[in-house]
mmCIF file as Biopython writes it, N, C-alpha, C and O atoms, coordinates in Angstrom:
data_model
#
loop_
_atom_site.group_PDB
_atom_site.id
_atom_site.type_symbol
_atom_site.label_atom_id
_atom_site.label_alt_id
_atom_site.label_comp_id
_atom_site.label_asym_id
_atom_site.label_entity_id
_atom_site.label_seq_id
_atom_site.pdbx_PDB_ins_code
_atom_site.Cartn_x
_atom_site.Cartn_y
_atom_site.Cartn_z
_atom_site.occupancy
_atom_site.B_iso_or_equiv
_atom_site.auth_seq_id
_atom_site.auth_asym_id
_atom_site.pdbx_PDB_model_num
ATOM 1   N N  . MET A ? 1  ? 144.560 206.753 166.728 1.0 0.0 1  A 1 
ATOM 2   C CA . MET A ? 1  ? 144.296 207.442 165.482 1.0 0.0 1  A 1 
ATOM 3   C C  . MET A ? 1  ? 145.609 207.500 164.706 1.0 0.0 1  A 1 
ATOM 4   O O  . MET A ? 1  ? 146.596 208.064 165.177 1.0 0.0 1  A 1 
ATOM 5   N N  . ASP A ? 2  ? 145.607 206.922 163.535 1.0 0.0 2  A 1 
ATOM 6   C CA . ASP A ? 2  ? 146.838 206.907 162.742 1.0 0.0 2  A 1 
ATOM 7   C C  . ASP A ? 2  ? 146.886 208.076 161.755 1.0 0.0 2  A 1 
ATOM 8   O O  . ASP A ? 2  ? 145.895 208.775 161.545 1.0 0.0 2  A 1 
ATOM 9   N N  . ALA A ? 3  ? 148.028 208.262 161.173 1.0 0.0 3  A 1 
ATOM 10  C CA . ALA A ? 3  ? 148.257 209.405 160.282 1.0 0.0 3  A 1 
ATOM 11  C C  . ALA A ? 3  ? 147.377 209.350 159.038 1.0 0.0 3  A 1 
ATOM 12  O O  . ALA A ? 3  ? 146.987 210.392 158.510 1.0 0.0 3  A 1 
ATOM 13  N N  . ALA A ? 4  ? 147.062 208.151 158.567 1.0 0.0 4  A 1 
ATOM 14  C CA . ALA A ? 4  ? 146.226 208.016 157.374 1.0 0.0 4  A 1 
ATOM 15  C C  . ALA A ? 4  ? 144.816 208.552 157.631 1.0 0.0 4  A 1 
ATOM 16  O O  . ALA A ? 4  ? 144.226 209.196 156.764 1.0 0.0 4  A 1 
ATOM 17  N N  . LYS A ? 5  ? 144.285 208.286 158.813 1.0 0.0 5  A 1 
ATOM 18  C CA . LYS A ? 5  ? 142.943 208.778 159.142 1.0 0.0 5  A 1 
ATOM 19  C C  . LYS A ? 5  ? 142.940 210.294 159.304 1.0 0.0 5  A 1 
ATOM 20  O O  . LYS A ? 5  ? 141.994 210.962 158.886 1.0 0.0 5  A 1 
ATOM 21  N N  . ILE A ? 6  ? 143.977 210.831 159.900 1.0 0.0 6  A 1 
ATOM 22  C CA . ILE A ? 6  ? 144.077 212.285 160.047 1.0 0.0 6  A 1 
ATOM 23  C C  . ILE A ? 6  ? 144.200 212.938 158.675 1.0 0.0 6  A 1 
ATOM 24  O O  . ILE A ? 6  ? 143.602 213.985 158.425 1.0 0.0 6  A 1 
ATOM 25  N N  . ALA A ? 7  ? 144.973 212.324 157.791 1.0 0.0 7  A 1 
ATOM 26  C CA . ALA A ? 7  ? 145.104 212.840 156.427 1.0 0.0 7  A 1 
ATOM 27  C C  . ALA A ? 7  ? 143.756 212.803 155.714 1.0 0.0 7  A 1 
ATOM 28  O O  . ALA A ? 7  ? 143.425 213.715 154.955 1.0 0.0 7  A 1 
ATOM 29  N N  . ARG A ? 8  ? 142.982 211.754 155.957 1.0 0.0 8  A 1 
ATOM 30  C CA . ARG A ? 8  ? 141.654 211.641 155.331 1.0 0.0 8  A 1 
ATOM 31  C C  . ARG A ? 8  ? 140.716 212.721 155.873 1.0 0.0 8  A 1 
ATOM 32  O O  . ARG A ? 8  ? 139.935 213.290 155.110 1.0 0.0 8  A 1 
ATOM 33  N N  . ILE A ? 9  ? 140.778 213.009 157.159 1.0 0.0 9  A 1 
ATOM 34  C CA . ILE A ? 9  ? 139.974 214.089 157.742 1.0 0.0 9  A 1 
ATOM 35  C C  . ILE A ? 9  ? 140.309 215.402 157.041 1.0 0.0 9  A 1 
ATOM 36  O O  . ILE A ? 9  ? 139.409 216.149 156.658 1.0 0.0 9  A 1 
ATOM 37  N N  . ASN A ? 10 ? 141.580 215.680 156.876 1.0 0.0 10 A 1 
ATOM 38  C CA . ASN A ? 10 ? 142.010 216.913 156.215 1.0 0.0 10 A 1 
ATOM 39  C C  . ASN A ? 10 ? 141.586 216.942 154.750 1.0 0.0 10 A 1 
ATOM 40  O O  . ASN A ? 10 ? 141.169 217.981 154.237 1.0 0.0 10 A 1 
ATOM 41  N N  . GLU A ? 11 ? 141.695 215.808 154.089 1.0 0.0 11 A 1 
ATOM 42  C CA . GLU A ? 11 ? 141.288 215.712 152.686 1.0 0.0 11 A 1 
ATOM 43  C C  . GLU A ? 11 ? 139.796 216.015 152.536 1.0 0.0 11 A 1 
ATOM 44  O O  . GLU A ? 11 ? 139.398 216.769 151.648 1.0 0.0 11 A 1 
ATOM 45  N N  . LEU A ? 12 ? 138.985 215.431 153.396 1.0 0.0 12 A 1 
ATOM 46  C CA . LEU A ? 12 ? 137.541 215.673 153.341 1.0 0.0 12 A 1 
ATOM 47  C C  . LEU A ? 12 ? 137.214 217.124 153.666 1.0 0.0 12 A 1 
ATOM 48  O O  . LEU A ? 12 ? 136.304 217.702 153.072 1.0 0.0 12 A 1 
ATOM 49  N N  . TYR A ? 13 ? 137.940 217.710 154.593 1.0 0.0 13 A 1 
ATOM 50  C CA . TYR A ? 13 ? 137.720 219.117 154.929 1.0 0.0 13 A 1 
ATOM 51  C C  . TYR A ? 13 ? 137.983 220.003 153.716 1.0 0.0 13 A 1 
ATOM 52  O O  . TYR A ? 13 ? 137.163 220.855 153.375 1.0 0.0 13 A 1 
ATOM 53  N N  . HIS A ? 14 ? 139.118 219.803 153.071 1.0 0.0 14 A 1 
ATOM 54  C CA . HIS A ? 14 ? 139.467 220.634 151.920 1.0 0.0 14 A 1 
ATOM 55  C C  . HIS A ? 14 ? 138.494 220.415 150.764 1.0 0.0 14 A 1 
ATOM 56  O O  . HIS A ? 14 ? 138.151 221.358 150.052 1.0 0.0 14 A 1 
ATOM 57  N N  . LYS A ? 15 ? 138.054 219.180 150.577 1.0 0.0 15 A 1 
ATOM 58  C CA . LYS A ? 15 ? 137.087 218.903 149.517 1.0 0.0 15 A 1 
ATOM 59  C C  . LYS A ? 15 ? 135.751 219.576 149.822 1.0 0.0 15 A 1 
ATOM 60  O O  . LYS A ? 15 ? 135.085 220.081 148.918 1.0 0.0 15 A 1 
ATOM 61  N N  . SER A ? 16 ? 135.361 219.581 151.098 1.0 0.0 16 A 1 
ATOM 62  C CA . SER A ? 16 ? 134.084 220.208 151.461 1.0 0.0 16 A 1 
ATOM 63  C C  . SER A ? 16 ? 134.108 221.701 151.174 1.0 0.0 16 A 1 
ATOM 64  O O  . SER A ? 16 ? 133.091 222.275 150.785 1.0 0.0 16 A 1 
ATOM 65  N N  . LYS A ? 17 ? 135.256 222.331 151.361 1.0 0.0 17 A 1 
ATOM 66  C CA . LYS A ? 17 ? 135.384 223.765 151.082 1.0 0.0 17 A 1 
ATOM 67  C C  . LYS A ? 17 ? 135.431 224.036 149.580 1.0 0.0 17 A 1 
ATOM 68  O O  . LYS A ? 17 ? 134.942 225.070 149.124 1.0 0.0 17 A 1 
ATOM 69  N N  . ALA A ? 18 ? 136.012 223.123 148.810 1.0 0.0 18 A 1 
ATOM 70  C CA . ALA A ? 18 ? 136.199 223.346 147.375 1.0 0.0 18 A 1 
ATOM 71  C C  . ALA A ? 18 ? 134.952 222.998 146.557 1.0 0.0 18 A 1 
ATOM 72  O O  . ALA A ? 18 ? 134.435 223.836 145.818 1.0 0.0 18 A 1 
ATOM 73  N N  . VAL A ? 19 ? 134.472 221.758 146.695 1.0 0.0 19 A 1 
ATOM 74  C CA . VAL A ? 19 ? 133.373 221.311 145.828 1.0 0.0 19 A 1 
ATOM 75  C C  . VAL A ? 19 ? 132.183 220.737 146.583 1.0 0.0 19 A 1 
ATOM 76  O O  . VAL A ? 19 ? 131.130 220.517 145.984 1.0 0.0 19 A 1 
ATOM 77  N N  . GLY A ? 20 ? 132.318 220.493 147.860 1.0 0.0 20 A 1 
ATOM 78  C CA . GLY A ? 20 ? 131.238 219.889 148.635 1.0 0.0 20 A 1 
ATOM 79  C C  . GLY A ? 20 ? 131.427 218.386 148.763 1.0 0.0 20 A 1 
ATOM 80  O O  . GLY A ? 20 ? 132.234 217.779 148.059 1.0 0.0 20 A 1 
ATOM 81  N N  . LEU A ? 21 ? 130.670 217.804 149.672 1.0 0.0 21 A 1 
ATOM 82  C CA . LEU A ? 21 ? 130.783 216.373 149.950 1.0 0.0 21 A 1 
ATOM 83  C C  . LEU A ? 21 ? 129.473 215.664 149.637 1.0 0.0 21 A 1 
ATOM 84  O O  . LEU A ? 21 ? 128.396 216.253 149.727 1.0 0.0 21 A 1 
ATOM 85  N N  . THR A ? 22 ? 129.580 214.399 149.269 1.0 0.0 22 A 1 
ATOM 86  C CA . THR A ? 22 ? 128.393 213.572 149.117 1.0 0.0 22 A 1 
ATOM 87  C C  . THR A ? 22 ? 127.909 213.181 150.515 1.0 0.0 22 A 1 
ATOM 88  O O  . THR A ? 22 ? 128.610 213.387 151.506 1.0 0.0 22 A 1 
ATOM 89  N N  . ASP A ? 23 ? 126.716 212.621 150.579 1.0 0.0 23 A 1 
ATOM 90  C CA . ASP A ? 23 ? 126.187 212.196 151.880 1.0 0.0 23 A 1 
ATOM 91  C C  . ASP A ? 23 ? 127.080 211.140 152.529 1.0 0.0 23 A 1 
ATOM 92  O O  . ASP A ? 23 ? 127.294 211.165 153.741 1.0 0.0 23 A 1 
ATOM 93  N N  . ALA A ? 24 ? 127.600 210.218 151.726 1.0 0.0 24 A 1 
ATOM 94  C CA . ALA A ? 24 ? 128.481 209.171 152.260 1.0 0.0 24 A 1 
ATOM 95  C C  . ALA A ? 24 ? 129.768 209.782 152.810 1.0 0.0 24 A 1 
ATOM 96  O O  . ALA A ? 24 ? 130.270 209.356 153.850 1.0 0.0 24 A 1 
ATOM 97  N N  . GLU A ? 25 ? 130.294 210.777 152.110 1.0 0.0 25 A 1 
ATOM 98  C CA . GLU A ? 25 ? 131.517 211.433 152.572 1.0 0.0 25 A 1 
ATOM 99  C C  . GLU A ? 25 ? 131.264 212.243 153.840 1.0 0.0 25 A 1 
ATOM 100 O O  . GLU A ? 25 ? 132.125 212.312 154.717 1.0 0.0 25 A 1 
ATOM 101 N N  . LYS A ? 26 ? 130.087 212.854 153.936 1.0 0.0 26 A 1 
ATOM 102 C CA . LYS A ? 26 ? 129.740 213.595 155.152 1.0 0.0 26 A 1 
ATOM 103 C C  . LYS A ? 26 ? 129.674 212.655 156.351 1.0 0.0 26 A 1 
ATOM 104 O O  . LYS A ? 26 ? 130.150 212.989 157.436 1.0 0.0 26 A 1 
ATOM 105 N N  . LYS A ? 27 ? 129.082 211.479 156.152 1.0 0.0 27 A 1 
ATOM 106 C CA . LYS A ? 27 ? 129.005 210.493 157.233 1.0 0.0 27 A 1 
ATOM 107 C C  . LYS A ? 27 ? 130.400 210.008 157.622 1.0 0.0 27 A 1 
ATOM 108 O O  . LYS A ? 27 ? 130.711 209.860 158.803 1.0 0.0 27 A 1 
ATOM 109 N N  . GLU A ? 28 ? 131.237 209.763 156.607 1.0 0.0 28 A 1 
ATOM 110 C CA . GLU A ? 28 ? 132.609 209.329 156.875 1.0 0.0 28 A 1 
ATOM 111 C C  . GLU A ? 28 ? 133.367 210.409 157.644 1.0 0.0 28 A 1 
ATOM 112 O O  . GLU A ? 28 ? 134.091 210.109 158.594 1.0 0.0 28 A 1 
ATOM 113 N N  . GLN A ? 29 ? 133.198 211.660 157.232 1.0 0.0 29 A 1 
ATOM 114 C CA . GLN A ? 29 ? 133.865 212.777 157.895 1.0 0.0 29 A 1 
ATOM 115 C C  . GLN A ? 29 ? 133.425 212.868 159.356 1.0 0.0 29 A 1 
ATOM 116 O O  . GLN A ? 29 ? 134.253 213.043 160.249 1.0 0.0 29 A 1 
ATOM 117 N N  . GLN A ? 30 ? 132.127 212.749 159.591 1.0 0.0 30 A 1 
ATOM 118 C CA . GLN A ? 30 ? 131.610 212.823 160.957 1.0 0.0 30 A 1 
ATOM 119 C C  . GLN A ? 30 ? 132.158 211.687 161.815 1.0 0.0 30 A 1 
ATOM 120 O O  . GLN A ? 30 ? 132.540 211.898 162.966 1.0 0.0 30 A 1 
ATOM 121 N N  . GLN A ? 31 ? 132.194 210.481 161.249 1.0 0.0 31 A 1 
ATOM 122 C CA . GLN A ? 31 ? 132.709 209.332 161.999 1.0 0.0 31 A 1 
ATOM 123 C C  . GLN A ? 31 ? 134.189 209.513 162.321 1.0 0.0 31 A 1 
ATOM 124 O O  . GLN A ? 31 ? 134.618 209.247 163.443 1.0 0.0 31 A 1 
ATOM 125 N N  . LEU A ? 32 ? 134.970 209.964 161.343 1.0 0.0 32 A 1 
ATOM 126 C CA . LEU A ? 32 ? 136.401 210.175 161.569 1.0 0.0 32 A 1 
ATOM 127 C C  . LEU A ? 32 ? 136.641 211.265 162.604 1.0 0.0 32 A 1 
ATOM 128 O O  . LEU A ? 32 ? 137.541 211.152 163.437 1.0 0.0 32 A 1 
ATOM 129 N N  . ARG A ? 33 ? 135.835 212.319 162.551 1.0 0.0 33 A 1 
ATOM 130 C CA . ARG A ? 33 ? 135.984 213.396 163.536 1.0 0.0 33 A 1 
ATOM 131 C C  . ARG A ? 33 ? 135.672 212.900 164.937 1.0 0.0 33 A 1 
ATOM 132 O O  . ARG A ? 33 ? 136.376 213.247 165.885 1.0 0.0 33 A 1 
ATOM 133 N N  . GLN A ? 34 ? 134.617 212.085 165.086 1.0 0.0 34 A 1 
ATOM 134 C CA . GLN A ? 34 ? 134.270 211.533 166.395 1.0 0.0 34 A 1 
ATOM 135 C C  . GLN A ? 34 ? 135.389 210.629 166.914 1.0 0.0 34 A 1 
ATOM 136 O O  . GLN A ? 34 ? 135.729 210.656 168.097 1.0 0.0 34 A 1 
ATOM 137 N N  . GLU A ? 35 ? 135.952 209.835 166.011 1.0 0.0 35 A 1 
ATOM 138 C CA . GLU A ? 35 ? 137.063 208.960 166.382 1.0 0.0 35 A 1 
ATOM 139 C C  . GLU A ? 35 ? 138.264 209.786 166.851 1.0 0.0 35 A 1 
ATOM 140 O O  . GLU A ? 35 ? 138.926 209.435 167.828 1.0 0.0 35 A 1 
ATOM 141 N N  . TYR A ? 36 ? 138.534 210.883 166.145 1.0 0.0 36 A 1 
ATOM 142 C CA . TYR A ? 36 ? 139.648 211.763 166.492 1.0 0.0 36 A 1 
ATOM 143 C C  . TYR A ? 36 ? 139.422 212.403 167.862 1.0 0.0 36 A 1 
ATOM 144 O O  . TYR A ? 36 ? 140.330 212.437 168.692 1.0 0.0 36 A 1 
ATOM 145 N N  . ILE A ? 37 ? 138.219 212.907 168.094 1.0 0.0 37 A 1 
ATOM 146 C CA . ILE A ? 37 ? 137.890 213.533 169.380 1.0 0.0 37 A 1 
ATOM 147 C C  . ILE A ? 37 ? 138.043 212.519 170.511 1.0 0.0 37 A 1 
ATOM 148 O O  . ILE A ? 37 ? 138.592 212.842 171.564 1.0 0.0 37 A 1 
ATOM 149 N N  . PHE A ? 38 ? 137.562 211.297 170.298 1.0 0.0 38 A 1 
ATOM 150 C CA . PHE A ? 38 ? 137.698 210.251 171.306 1.0 0.0 38 A 1 
ATOM 151 C C  . PHE A ? 38 ? 139.173 209.985 171.609 1.0 0.0 38 A 1 
ATOM 152 O O  . PHE A ? 38 ? 139.555 209.843 172.770 1.0 0.0 38 A 1 
ATOM 153 N N  . ALA A ? 39 ? 139.998 209.919 170.563 1.0 0.0 39 A 1 
ATOM 154 C CA . ALA A ? 39 ? 141.429 209.647 170.744 1.0 0.0 39 A 1 
ATOM 155 C C  . ALA A ? 39 ? 142.105 210.770 171.525 1.0 0.0 39 A 1 
ATOM 156 O O  . ALA A ? 39 ? 142.932 210.506 172.398 1.0 0.0 39 A 1 
ATOM 157 N N  . VAL A ? 40 ? 141.758 212.021 171.219 1.0 0.0 40 A 1 
ATOM 158 C CA . VAL A ? 40 ? 142.357 213.161 171.926 1.0 0.0 40 A 1 
ATOM 159 C C  . VAL A ? 40 ? 141.947 213.149 173.395 1.0 0.0 40 A 1 
ATOM 160 O O  . VAL A ? 40 ? 142.785 213.340 174.277 1.0 0.0 40 A 1 
ATOM 161 N N  . LYS A ? 41 ? 140.658 212.923 173.659 1.0 0.0 41 A 1 
ATOM 162 C CA . LYS A ? 41 ? 140.181 212.883 175.046 1.0 0.0 41 A 1 
ATOM 163 C C  . LYS A ? 41 ? 140.837 211.739 175.818 1.0 0.0 41 A 1 
ATOM 164 O O  . LYS A ? 41 ? 141.226 211.902 176.975 1.0 0.0 41 A 1 
ATOM 165 N N  . ASN A ? 42 ? 140.955 210.591 175.173 1.0 0.0 42 A 1 
ATOM 166 C CA . ASN A ? 42 ? 141.566 209.433 175.821 1.0 0.0 42 A 1 
ATOM 167 C C  . ASN A ? 42 ? 143.039 209.699 176.133 1.0 0.0 42 A 1 
ATOM 168 O O  . ASN A ? 42 ? 143.527 209.335 177.203 1.0 0.0 42 A 1 
ATOM 169 N N  . ASN A ? 43 ? 143.734 210.326 175.206 1.0 0.0 43 A 1 
ATOM 170 C CA . ASN A ? 43 ? 145.137 210.673 175.410 1.0 0.0 43 A 1 
ATOM 171 C C  . ASN A ? 43 ? 145.282 211.652 176.575 1.0 0.0 43 A 1 
ATOM 172 O O  . ASN A ? 43 ? 146.164 211.487 177.417 1.0 0.0 43 A 1 
ATOM 173 N N  . LEU A ? 44 ? 144.428 212.660 176.626 1.0 0.0 44 A 1 
ATOM 174 C CA . LEU A ? 44 ? 144.466 213.632 177.719 1.0 0.0 44 A 1 
ATOM 175 C C  . LEU A ? 44 ? 144.170 212.957 179.056 1.0 0.0 44 A 1 
ATOM 176 O O  . LEU A ? 44 ? 144.841 213.220 180.054 1.0 0.0 44 A 1 
ATOM 177 N N  . ARG A ? 45 ? 143.167 212.091 179.070 1.0 0.0 45 A 1 
ATOM 178 C CA . ARG A ? 45 ? 142.802 211.381 180.296 1.0 0.0 45 A 1 
ATOM 179 C C  . ARG A ? 45 ? 143.976 210.538 180.798 1.0 0.0 45 A 1 
ATOM 180 O O  . ARG A ? 45 ? 144.280 210.535 181.991 1.0 0.0 45 A 1 
ATOM 181 N N  . ASN A ? 46 ? 144.630 209.825 179.883 1.0 0.0 46 A 1 
ATOM 182 C CA . ASN A ? 46 ? 145.779 209.001 180.270 1.0 0.0 46 A 1 
ATOM 183 C C  . ASN A ? 46 ? 146.927 209.854 180.790 1.0 0.0 46 A 1 
ATOM 184 O O  . ASN A ? 46 ? 147.599 209.475 181.749 1.0 0.0 46 A 1 
ATOM 185 N N  . THR A ? 47 ? 147.152 210.995 180.165 1.0 0.0 47 A 1 
ATOM 186 C CA . THR A ? 47 ? 148.207 211.900 180.621 1.0 0.0 47 A 1 
ATOM 187 C C  . THR A ? 47 ? 147.907 212.400 182.027 1.0 0.0 47 A 1 
ATOM 188 O O  . THR A ? 47 ? 148.782 212.394 182.892 1.0 0.0 47 A 1 
ATOM 189 N N  . LEU A ? 48 ? 146.675 212.831 182.255 1.0 0.0 48 A 1 
ATOM 190 C CA . LEU A ? 48 ? 146.302 213.342 183.575 1.0 0.0 48 A 1 
ATOM 191 C C  . LEU A ? 48 ? 146.356 212.253 184.638 1.0 0.0 48 A 1 
ATOM 192 O O  . LEU A ? 48 ? 146.698 212.526 185.789 1.0 0.0 48 A 1 
ATOM 193 N N  . ASN A ? 49 ? 146.021 211.026 184.264 1.0 0.0 49 A 1 
ATOM 194 C CA . ASN A ? 49 ? 146.057 209.926 185.225 1.0 0.0 49 A 1 
ATOM 195 C C  . ASN A ? 49 ? 147.475 209.553 185.645 1.0 0.0 49 A 1 
ATOM 196 O O  . ASN A ? 49 ? 147.665 208.872 186.653 1.0 0.0 49 A 1 
ATOM 197 N N  . ASN A ? 50 ? 148.458 209.991 184.886 1.0 0.0 50 A 1 
ATOM 198 C CA . ASN A ? 50 ? 149.850 209.667 185.213 1.0 0.0 50 A 1 
ATOM 199 C C  . ASN A ? 50 ? 150.582 210.812 185.901 1.0 0.0 50 A 1 
ATOM 200 O O  . ASN A ? 50 ? 151.803 210.768 186.049 1.0 0.0 50 A 1 
ATOM 201 N N  . ILE A ? 51 ? 149.850 211.827 186.316 1.0 0.0 51 A 1 
ATOM 202 C CA . ILE A ? 51 ? 150.466 212.962 187.000 1.0 0.0 51 A 1 
ATOM 203 C C  . ILE A ? 51 ? 150.404 212.739 188.508 1.0 0.0 51 A 1 
ATOM 204 O O  . ILE A ? 51 ? 149.361 212.378 189.053 1.0 0.0 51 A 1 
ATOM 205 N N  . ASP A ? 52 ? 151.526 212.957 189.166 1.0 0.0 52 A 1 
ATOM 206 C CA . ASP A ? 52 ? 151.601 212.885 190.621 1.0 0.0 52 A 1 
ATOM 207 C C  . ASP A ? 52 ? 151.879 214.287 191.147 1.0 0.0 52 A 1 
ATOM 208 O O  . ASP A ? 52 ? 152.631 215.055 190.546 1.0 0.0 52 A 1 
ATOM 209 N N  . ILE A ? 53 ? 151.259 214.606 192.278 1.0 0.0 53 A 1 
ATOM 210 C CA . ILE A ? 53 ? 151.451 215.914 192.902 1.0 0.0 53 A 1 
ATOM 211 C C  . ILE A ? 53 ? 152.263 215.716 194.174 1.0 0.0 53 A 1 
ATOM 212 O O  . ILE A ? 53 ? 151.914 214.904 195.031 1.0 0.0 53 A 1 
ATOM 213 N N  . LYS A ? 54 ? 153.344 216.468 194.279 1.0 0.0 54 A 1 
ATOM 214 C CA . LYS A ? 54 ? 154.155 216.406 195.488 1.0 0.0 54 A 1 
ATOM 215 C C  . LYS A ? 54 ? 153.651 217.495 196.433 1.0 0.0 54 A 1 
ATOM 216 O O  . LYS A ? 54 ? 153.736 218.685 196.130 1.0 0.0 54 A 1 
ATOM 217 N N  . GLU A ? 55 ? 153.130 217.071 197.569 1.0 0.0 55 A 1 
ATOM 218 C CA . GLU A ? 55 ? 152.579 217.993 198.559 1.0 0.0 55 A 1 
ATOM 219 C C  . GLU A ? 55 ? 153.715 218.678 199.324 1.0 0.0 55 A 1 
ATOM 220 O O  . GLU A ? 55 ? 154.870 218.256 199.260 1.0 0.0 55 A 1 
ATOM 221 N N  . LYS A ? 56 ? 153.362 219.739 200.047 1.0 0.0 56 A 1 
ATOM 222 C CA . LYS A ? 56 ? 154.364 220.483 200.822 1.0 0.0 56 A 1 
ATOM 223 C C  . LYS A ? 56 ? 155.029 219.614 201.885 1.0 0.0 56 A 1 
ATOM 224 O O  . LYS A ? 56 ? 156.196 219.818 202.223 1.0 0.0 56 A 1 
ATOM 225 N N  . ASP A ? 57 ? 154.278 218.643 202.411 1.0 0.0 57 A 1 
ATOM 226 C CA . ASP A ? 57 ? 154.844 217.771 203.442 1.0 0.0 57 A 1 
ATOM 227 C C  . ASP A ? 57 ? 155.705 216.647 202.854 1.0 0.0 57 A 1 
ATOM 228 O O  . ASP A ? 57 ? 156.242 215.825 203.596 1.0 0.0 57 A 1 
ATOM 229 N N  . GLY A ? 58 ? 155.837 216.611 201.533 1.0 0.0 58 A 1 
ATOM 230 C CA . GLY A ? 58 ? 156.677 215.618 200.881 1.0 0.0 58 A 1 
ATOM 231 C C  . GLY A ? 58 ? 155.929 214.395 200.389 1.0 0.0 58 A 1 
ATOM 232 O O  . GLY A ? 58 ? 156.497 213.570 199.673 1.0 0.0 58 A 1 
ATOM 233 N N  . SER A ? 59 ? 154.668 214.266 200.759 1.0 0.0 59 A 1 
ATOM 234 C CA . SER A ? 59 ? 153.902 213.107 200.309 1.0 0.0 59 A 1 
ATOM 235 C C  . SER A ? 59 ? 153.517 213.271 198.832 1.0 0.0 59 A 1 
ATOM 236 O O  . SER A ? 59 ? 153.456 214.381 198.302 1.0 0.0 59 A 1 
ATOM 237 N N  . ILE A ? 60 ? 153.267 212.158 198.209 1.0 0.0 60 A 1 
ATOM 238 C CA . ILE A ? 60 ? 152.902 212.129 196.794 1.0 0.0 60 A 1 
ATOM 239 C C  . ILE A ? 60 ? 151.430 211.737 196.684 1.0 0.0 60 A 1 
ATOM 240 O O  . ILE A ? 60 ? 151.003 210.737 197.262 1.0 0.0 60 A 1 
ATOM 241 N N  . THR A ? 61 ? 150.659 212.527 195.940 1.0 0.0 61 A 1 
ATOM 242 C CA . THR A ? 61 ? 149.250 212.232 195.698 1.0 0.0 61 A 1 
ATOM 243 C C  . THR A ? 61 ? 149.056 212.066 194.199 1.0 0.0 61 A 1 
ATOM 244 O O  . THR A ? 61 ? 149.453 212.922 193.409 1.0 0.0 61 A 1 
ATOM 245 N N  . ARG A ? 62 ? 148.444 210.960 193.821 1.0 0.0 62 A 1 
ATOM 246 C CA . ARG A ? 62 ? 148.149 210.757 192.402 1.0 0.0 62 A 1 
ATOM 247 C C  . ARG A ? 62 ? 146.969 211.648 192.026 1.0 0.0 62 A 1 
ATOM 248 O O  . ARG A ? 62 ? 145.982 211.706 192.759 1.0 0.0 62 A 1 
ATOM 249 N N  . LEU A ? 63 ? 147.060 212.332 190.910 1.0 0.0 63 A 1 
ATOM 250 C CA . LEU A ? 63 ? 146.007 213.227 190.467 1.0 0.0 63 A 1 
ATOM 251 C C  . LEU A ? 63 ? 144.700 212.474 190.255 1.0 0.0 63 A 1 
ATOM 252 O O  . LEU A ? 63 ? 143.624 213.003 190.534 1.0 0.0 63 A 1 
ATOM 253 N N  . GLN A ? 64 ? 144.792 211.246 189.763 1.0 0.0 64 A 1 
ATOM 254 C CA . GLN A ? 64 ? 143.578 210.475 189.515 1.0 0.0 64 A 1 
ATOM 255 C C  . GLN A ? 64 ? 142.832 210.162 190.816 1.0 0.0 64 A 1 
ATOM 256 O O  . GLN A ? 64 ? 141.620 209.948 190.792 1.0 0.0 64 A 1 
ATOM 257 N N  . ASP A ? 65 ? 143.538 210.133 191.946 1.0 0.0 65 A 1 
ATOM 258 C CA . ASP A ? 65 ? 142.883 209.871 193.228 1.0 0.0 65 A 1 
ATOM 259 C C  . ASP A ? 65 ? 142.076 211.070 193.710 1.0 0.0 65 A 1 
ATOM 260 O O  . ASP A ? 65 ? 141.212 210.922 194.574 1.0 0.0 65 A 1 
ATOM 261 N N  . LEU A ? 66 ? 142.343 212.255 193.165 1.0 0.0 66 A 1 
ATOM 262 C CA . LEU A ? 66 ? 141.628 213.461 193.566 1.0 0.0 66 A 1 
ATOM 263 C C  . LEU A ? 66 ? 140.341 213.671 192.779 1.0 0.0 66 A 1 
ATOM 264 O O  . LEU A ? 66 ? 139.543 214.539 193.133 1.0 0.0 66 A 1 
ATOM 265 N N  . ASP A ? 67 ? 140.125 212.902 191.728 1.0 0.0 67 A 1 
ATOM 266 C CA . ASP A ? 67 ? 138.964 213.067 190.862 1.0 0.0 67 A 1 
ATOM 267 C C  . ASP A ? 67 ? 137.736 212.417 191.496 1.0 0.0 67 A 1 
ATOM 268 O O  . ASP A ? 67 ? 137.669 211.191 191.586 1.0 0.0 67 A 1 
ATOM 269 N N  . PRO A ? 68 ? 136.755 213.226 191.942 1.0 0.0 68 A 1 
ATOM 270 C CA . PRO A ? 68 ? 135.572 212.656 192.587 1.0 0.0 68 A 1 
ATOM 271 C C  . PRO A ? 68 ? 134.647 211.942 191.601 1.0 0.0 68 A 1 
ATOM 272 O O  . PRO A ? 68 ? 133.813 211.138 192.017 1.0 0.0 68 A 1 
ATOM 273 N N  . THR A ? 69 ? 134.779 212.223 190.307 1.0 0.0 69 A 1 
ATOM 274 C CA . THR A ? 69 ? 133.901 211.593 189.320 1.0 0.0 69 A 1 
ATOM 275 C C  . THR A ? 69 ? 134.448 210.268 188.828 1.0 0.0 69 A 1 
ATOM 276 O O  . THR A ? 69 ? 133.754 209.525 188.133 1.0 0.0 69 A 1 
ATOM 277 N N  . ARG A ? 70 ? 135.691 209.967 189.183 1.0 0.0 70 A 1 
ATOM 278 C CA . ARG A ? 70 ? 136.321 208.730 188.721 1.0 0.0 70 A 1 
ATOM 279 C C  . ARG A ? 70 ? 135.737 207.549 189.474 1.0 0.0 70 A 1 
ATOM 280 O O  . ARG A ? 70 ? 135.615 207.568 190.699 1.0 0.0 70 A 1 
ATOM 281 N N  . LYS A ? 71 ? 135.382 206.530 188.724 1.0 0.0 71 A 1 
ATOM 282 C CA . LYS A ? 71 ? 134.831 205.322 189.336 1.0 0.0 71 A 1 
ATOM 283 C C  . LYS A ? 71 ? 135.967 204.413 189.773 1.0 0.0 71 A 1 
ATOM 284 O O  . LYS A ? 71 ? 136.937 204.221 189.041 1.0 0.0 71 A 1 
ATOM 285 N N  . ALA A ? 72 ? 135.844 203.868 190.944 1.0 0.0 72 A 1 
ATOM 286 C CA . ALA A ? 72 ? 136.901 203.010 191.503 1.0 0.0 72 A 1 
ATOM 287 C C  . ALA A ? 72 ? 136.944 201.666 190.846 1.0 0.0 72 A 1 
ATOM 288 O O  . ALA A ? 72 ? 137.776 200.831 191.203 1.0 0.0 72 A 1 
#
């Protein structure tokens, strides 16, 4: 998600509060918001997948290996 798209999300938000949006703008806003949510979730997932846990015995366990819902 680049800065231009985030700026457009904010622009549409402020316009919706001030004068309202057309149907096309509402669809664009919804699509941009979904794209933003996907980017945030993907970023969080990647961050969590790169975390290692150091156990008391000194061994290292990757956090992603502890996720039972993760597909191999």
